[in-house]
C-alpha positions as CSV (number, residue, x, y, z in Angstrom):
1,M,2.0,-12.2,11.0
2,T,-0.3,-9.4,12.1
3,N,1.0,-6.1,11.8
4,P,2.2,-4.6,15.1
5,Y,2.7,-1.2,13.6
6,R,-0.7,0.2,14.3
7,F,-1.5,3.1,16.4
8,G,-5.0,2.7,17.5
9,A,-4.0,1.4,20.9
10,A,-1.5,4.3,21.3
11,A,-4.2,6.9,20.0
12,S,-6.7,5.4,22.4
13,L,-4.4,5.7,25.4
14,A,-3.6,9.3,24.5
15,L,-7.2,10.2,24.3
16,G,-7.9,8.5,27.6
17,L,-4.9,10.5,29.3
18,M,-6.0,13.6,27.8
19,A,-9.6,13.1,29.0
20,C,-8.3,12.8,32.4
21,G,-6.2,16.0,32.4
22,P,-7.6,19.6,33.1
23,D,-8.8,21.4,30.1
24,A,-8.8,24.9,31.5
25,T,-6.7,27.0,34.0
26,Q,-7.8,29.3,36.7
27,T,-6.3,32.8,36.3
28,S,-6.6,36.0,38.4
29,S,-7.9,39.1,36.8
30,A,-4.3,40.4,36.4
31,V,-3.4,37.4,34.2
32,R,-4.0,37.6,30.5
33,V,-6.2,34.5,29.4
34,P,-4.7,32.7,26.4
35,A,-6.8,32.1,23.4
36,G,-7.4,28.6,22.7
37,T,-8.1,25.3,24.4
38,P,-5.4,24.1,26.8
39,V,-4.6,20.3,26.0
40,A,-2.2,18.3,28.1
41,V,0.8,16.8,26.6
42,I,0.8,12.9,27.2
43,D,3.5,10.3,27.5
44,T,2.7,7.0,26.0
45,V,4.3,4.0,24.2
46,L,4.7,3.6,20.4
47,P,5.9,0.7,18.3
48,A,9.7,0.9,17.8
49,A,10.4,0.3,14.1
50,F,13.6,0.1,12.2
51,E,13.3,2.1,9.1
52,A,14.6,0.1,6.1
53,A,15.3,2.6,3.3
54,G,14.8,2.0,-0.4
55,T,13.0,3.2,-3.3
56,A,9.3,2.7,-4.6
57,E,9.4,1.0,-8.1
58,P,6.8,0.2,-10.6
59,L,5.7,-3.3,-10.2
60,R,5.8,-4.0,-14.0
61,A,8.0,-2.1,-16.5
62,A,9.1,-3.0,-20.0
63,T,11.4,-1.4,-22.6
64,L,9.9,-2.6,-26.0
65,S,11.9,-3.3,-29.1
66,T,11.3,-5.3,-32.3
67,K,13.0,-8.1,-34.2
68,L,13.0,-6.4,-37.3
69,M,15.3,-4.1,-39.1
70,G,13.4,-1.3,-40.8
71,T,12.3,2.3,-40.7
72,V,9.9,3.4,-38.2
73,T,7.0,4.9,-39.8
74,S,4.9,6.3,-36.9
75,V,5.1,6.6,-33.1
76,A,1.7,7.1,-31.6
77,V,2.5,8.1,-28.1
78,Q,4.2,10.7,-26.2
79,E,6.0,10.6,-23.0
80,G,3.5,10.7,-20.0
81,D,0.7,9.1,-22.1
82,R,-1.5,6.4,-20.5
83,V,-1.9,3.3,-22.7
84,A,-4.2,0.2,-22.8
85,E,-2.9,-3.3,-23.0
86,G,-2.5,-4.1,-26.6
87,Q,-2.5,-0.5,-27.9
88,V,-0.2,0.0,-31.0
89,L,2.7,2.3,-29.9
90,V,5.2,2.2,-32.8
91,R,4.8,0.9,-36.4
92,I,7.8,-0.2,-38.5
93,D,7.9,-0.3,-42.3
94,T,7.3,-3.9,-43.4
95,R,7.1,-3.8,-47.2
96,D,10.1,-6.3,-47.5
97,I,8.1,-8.7,-45.3
98,D,5.1,-8.3,-47.3
99,A,7.0,-9.2,-50.4
100,R,8.4,-12.3,-48.7
101,R,4.9,-13.3,-47.6
102,A,3.7,-13.3,-51.0
103,Q,6.6,-15.6,-52.3
104,V,6.1,-17.9,-49.2
105,R,2.3,-18.2,-50.1
106,A,2.9,-19.0,-53.7
107,G,5.3,-21.7,-52.5
108,L,2.8,-23.1,-50.2
109,A,0.2,-23.2,-53.0
110,E,2.7,-25.1,-55.1
111,A,3.4,-27.6,-52.4
112,E,-0.1,-28.2,-51.6
113,A,-0.7,-28.9,-55.3
114,V,2.0,-31.4,-55.4
115,H,0.8,-32.9,-52.4
116,Q,-2.6,-33.5,-53.8
117,D,-1.1,-35.3,-56.8
118,A,1.1,-37.4,-54.7
119,V,-2.2,-38.4,-52.8
120,S,-3.9,-39.4,-56.0
121,Q,-0.9,-41.3,-57.4
122,A,-0.2,-43.1,-54.2
123,N,-4.0,-44.2,-54.0
124,R,-3.8,-45.4,-57.6
125,I,-0.6,-47.5,-57.1
126,R,-2.2,-48.9,-53.8
127,A,-5.2,-50.1,-55.9
128,L,-3.0,-51.6,-58.6
129,Y,-0.8,-53.3,-56.1
130,A,-3.8,-54.8,-54.5
131,D,-4.8,-56.3,-57.9
132,S,-1.1,-57.5,-58.4
133,A,-1.0,-54.9,-61.5
134,A,1.9,-52.9,-59.9
135,T,5.1,-53.9,-58.3
136,R,6.2,-53.5,-54.9
137,A,9.0,-50.9,-56.1
138,Q,6.2,-48.9,-57.8
139,L,4.2,-48.8,-54.4
140,D,7.3,-47.8,-52.5
141,Q,8.0,-45.2,-54.8
142,A,4.4,-43.8,-54.8
143,E,4.6,-43.8,-50.8
144,T,7.9,-42.0,-50.8
145,G,6.6,-39.3,-53.1
146,L,3.6,-38.9,-50.9
147,A,5.8,-38.5,-47.7
148,R,7.9,-35.9,-49.5
149,A,4.9,-34.0,-50.7
150,V,3.5,-33.9,-47.0
151,A,6.9,-32.8,-45.7
152,A,7.0,-30.0,-48.2
153,V,3.6,-28.7,-47.3
154,A,4.6,-28.7,-43.5
155,A,7.9,-26.8,-44.4
156,A,5.9,-24.2,-46.5
157,R,3.3,-23.7,-43.7
158,G,6.2,-23.2,-41.2
159,M,7.7,-20.5,-43.5
160,A,4.4,-18.8,-43.7
161,A,3.9,-18.8,-39.9
162,E,7.3,-17.5,-39.6
163,V,6.8,-14.7,-42.0
164,D,3.5,-13.8,-40.4
165,A,5.1,-13.7,-36.9
166,N,7.9,-11.5,-38.1
167,A,5.1,-9.1,-39.6
168,G,3.7,-8.9,-36.3
169,Y,6.9,-7.1,-35.0
170,G,5.9,-4.4,-37.5
171,Q,3.4,-3.2,-34.7
172,V,4.8,-2.7,-31.3
173,R,2.0,-3.0,-28.8
174,A,1.7,-2.1,-25.0
175,P,2.2,-5.4,-23.1
176,F,0.0,-4.1,-20.3
177,A,-1.9,-0.8,-19.2
178,G,0.6,1.8,-18.0
179,T,2.3,5.0,-18.7
180,V,4.8,5.8,-21.4
181,T,7.8,6.9,-19.6
182,R,10.4,7.1,-22.3
183,R,10.1,7.5,-26.1
184,H,13.3,6.4,-27.5
185,V,12.8,7.1,-31.2
186,D,10.7,9.3,-33.8
187,P,9.2,8.7,-37.1
188,G,12.0,8.2,-39.7
189,A,14.5,6.6,-37.2
190,F,15.9,3.0,-38.1
191,A,14.8,0.3,-35.9
192,A,17.2,-2.6,-35.3
193,P,16.6,-5.9,-33.5
194,G,16.6,-5.3,-29.7
195,A,17.1,-1.5,-29.9
196,P,14.8,0.2,-27.4
197,L,11.7,1.9,-28.9
198,V,9.3,2.7,-26.1
199,T,9.4,2.3,-22.3
200,V,6.1,1.7,-20.5
201,E,5.7,1.3,-16.7
202,D,2.5,0.2,-14.6
203,D,2.7,2.1,-11.5
204,A,-0.9,1.0,-10.4
205,R,1.2,-1.0,-7.8
206,L,4.6,-0.1,-6.4
207,R,7.1,-2.3,-5.1
208,I,9.4,-1.0,-2.4
209,R,12.8,-2.5,-2.2
210,A,14.5,-1.8,1.1
211,S,17.5,-3.3,2.9
212,A,17.9,-4.3,6.5
213,G,19.8,-6.6,8.8
214,P,18.8,-10.1,9.9
215,E,17.5,-9.0,13.2
216,A,15.2,-6.4,11.6
217,V,13.6,-8.9,9.1
218,K,13.2,-11.7,11.6
219,G,9.8,-13.0,11.7
220,Y,8.6,-11.2,8.6
221,R,7.1,-13.4,5.9
222,R,5.2,-13.1,2.6
223,G,1.6,-11.6,3.2
224,A,2.6,-9.9,6.4
225,E,1.0,-6.3,6.5
226,V,3.4,-3.4,7.5
227,N,3.5,0.3,7.5
228,A,5.8,2.1,5.1
229,R,6.4,5.6,4.0
230,I,6.8,7.0,0.4
231,E,8.0,10.6,0.3
232,G,7.1,11.1,3.9
233,T,3.6,9.9,3.3
234,E,2.5,6.9,5.4
235,V,0.8,4.1,3.6
236,S,-0.1,0.4,4.1
237,A,2.2,-2.3,2.4
238,T,2.2,-6.0,2.0
239,I,5.3,-8.0,2.3
240,E,6.1,-9.9,-1.1
241,G,9.1,-11.4,0.1
242,V,12.4,-11.3,2.2
243,V,15.4,-12.6,0.4
244,P,19.2,-12.6,1.1
245,A,21.1,-9.8,-0.4
246,S,25.0,-8.9,-0.4
247,G,26.9,-9.2,3.0
248,N,24.7,-9.5,6.0
249,L,21.9,-7.7,4.4
250,Y,18.3,-8.8,3.4
251,T,16.2,-7.2,0.7
252,V,12.5,-6.6,1.7
253,N,10.0,-6.4,-1.0
254,A,6.9,-4.8,0.0
255,I,3.8,-4.0,-2.3
256,V,1.9,-0.7,-2.3
257,A,-1.4,0.0,-3.9
258,N,-1.2,3.1,-6.2
259,E,-4.4,3.1,-8.2
260,D,-4.7,6.7,-8.1
261,H,-1.2,7.3,-9.2
262,R,-0.5,9.7,-6.3
263,F,3.1,8.4,-5.8
264,L,5.6,8.7,-8.4
265,S,7.7,5.7,-9.4
266,R,11.3,5.6,-7.8
267,S,10.4,8.0,-5.1
268,A,12.2,7.5,-1.8
269,A,10.5,5.0,0.4
270,T,10.9,3.1,3.8
271,V,9.5,0.0,5.3
272,L,8.9,0.3,9.0
273,L,9.9,-3.1,10.6
274,V,8.6,-3.3,14.2
275,Q,11.1,-4.3,16.8
276,G,9.1,-3.7,20.1
277,T,7.8,-0.5,21.8
278,R,9.4,2.9,23.0
279,P,8.3,5.8,25.1
280,A,6.8,8.7,23.5
281,I,5.6,12.1,24.0
282,L,2.4,13.2,22.1
283,A,0.9,16.6,21.5
284,P,-2.0,17.7,19.3
285,A,-1.1,18.3,15.7
286,A,-3.5,21.2,15.6
287,A,-1.5,23.1,18.3
288,V,1.7,23.0,16.1
289,I,3.0,26.3,14.6
290,R,5.5,26.3,11.8
291,E,7.6,29.3,10.9
292,G,10.0,28.4,8.2
293,D,12.1,25.6,9.3
294,L,11.1,26.0,12.9
295,T,8.5,24.2,14.7
296,G,6.7,25.4,18.0
297,V,3.7,25.3,20.3
298,R,2.1,27.9,22.5
299,V,2.5,26.3,26.2
300,L,0.3,27.4,29.0
301,A,2.2,29.1,31.7
302,P,1.5,30.8,35.1
303,G,1.7,34.3,33.3
304,G,-0.3,33.5,30.3
305,D,1.2,31.5,27.5
306,E,4.8,31.3,25.7
307,L,6.0,30.1,22.4
308,R,8.1,27.1,22.9
309,W,10.2,25.7,19.9
310,I,10.1,21.9,19.6
311,R,11.6,19.1,17.5
312,A,8.7,17.2,16.0
313,G,8.7,13.7,14.9
314,R,6.3,11.4,13.1
315,T,2.4,12.2,13.0
316,V,0.4,9.5,15.0
317,G,-3.3,10.1,14.0
318,D,-4.3,13.6,15.2
319,R,-1.4,13.9,17.3
320,V,2.4,14.6,16.7
321,E,5.3,12.9,18.3
322,V,7.6,15.6,20.3
323,L,11.3,14.4,20.3
324,S,12.3,17.3,22.5
325,G,11.0,20.6,24.0
326,L,8.1,19.4,26.0
327,E,7.3,17.1,28.9
328,A,4.5,15.1,29.9
329,G,1.9,17.2,31.6
330,D,2.7,20.5,29.8
331,R,-0.3,21.9,28.3
332,V,-0.4,23.4,24.8
333,L,-2.8,25.8,23.3
334,V,-5.1,24.4,20.5
335,P,-6.8,27.2,18.4
336,E,-10.6,27.5,18.9
337,G,-12.3,25.1,16.3
338,A,-8.8,23.6,15.1
339,G,-9.3,19.8,14.3
340,R,-13.0,19.8,15.3
């Protein structure tokens, strides 16, 4: 599905309409000539979109723990640190595992020695049996001893592998490149299996989770390009999936690139789901005057110009949508050189 929520057509229409309008006003010598360039306000159509509200979460996040019980010997990161994949973040005392490893390796060496002896014994009895110098019972006994020796070696090697694997939990590593968002322990703390140690998040890509009704999500599929907003900033997003949620709602998952880390995870976000078109009034963004919470423009009037307060909406290219306060055909003053 192509993204209908693009403003190139609307912006081109606005520019075309503005080019047809007058750009100057004749005034008598008794009328003060306003400073600035008069530009006509235009009416056009914009995509009508349902704003599905949600939050922008990191695509990958992991709270790391260990399978060991032991004392934390060092924590190599602070909250806010960037880490690389595989970087050691936390170390845990593994002296008891080291001692266990020594025992297991000694047991493995013994099992391998017994195995070698069993192999020699079995080969000798097989040769004697072939010459009718050994009984069938002696051969069976030698084969059984060999099989037991093989099993003992396998068991010893399994125990050694288990110890080595457990020793690996003594170093807690970053599963992916990201940012440390939570440091749960300090050196000297006691680590227990499953207890949180460090939380790492990868915010290079964010997933917006937003909710909408069935009519709003109709026609949207994985891979569709849509517009979204994160903390008021417009961005491009790609639909990851649309899945049923509770009641009569659907969850829209949209992925946003964030390699420059300009957006913070868990910021307020909306996904704009186009539902057709709507009429709109557009004025040059460069003409907008902001005074505290008030927004206005200077409008060209017969007697010169007047400040008129407006209610502004979203920005469309170099224009701003005017929700109230202006009509099509009004001419607003753009300061000389603004936006050029």
